C-alpha positions, -999 to +999 in steps of 0.1 A: -356-564+759-384-557+767-401-528+754-429-508+776-464-502+753-480-479+763-513-486+772-551-471+790-566-481+822-600-467+836-610-484+866-644-475+886-665-498+908-699-484+892-712-505+867-732-483+850-699-454+850-677-487+828-707-495+801-711-451+791-668-455+788-670-481+770-700-469+751-681-441+742-645-460+735-673-479+703-685-446+692-646-436+687-639-471+671-610-478+703-610-517+712-611-523+746-623-554+766-623-563+809-589-565+822-608-574+854-642-567+865-640-528+873-613-523+851-609-511+819-579-519+795-571-503+762-537-521+754-537-526+714-512-505+691-534-493+669-558-485+700-535-461+715-528-444+685-568-436+681-577-426+713-540-406+720-553-385+688-591-376+714-574-370+748-533-367+738-501-386+737-492-405+775-461-392+788 
């Protein structure tokens, strides 16, 4: 059985916007990584829970 794991993906063509987003996640203590050259992924369970505290859970 496969269970869905919530994650956040943020995609943008601007390196500056991606940098700002990464810096904001760092300040919040949210673990993240580049999924692709133009996409940031927040996928670890504890990181998703931390981000949910600020933006609300995804449904």
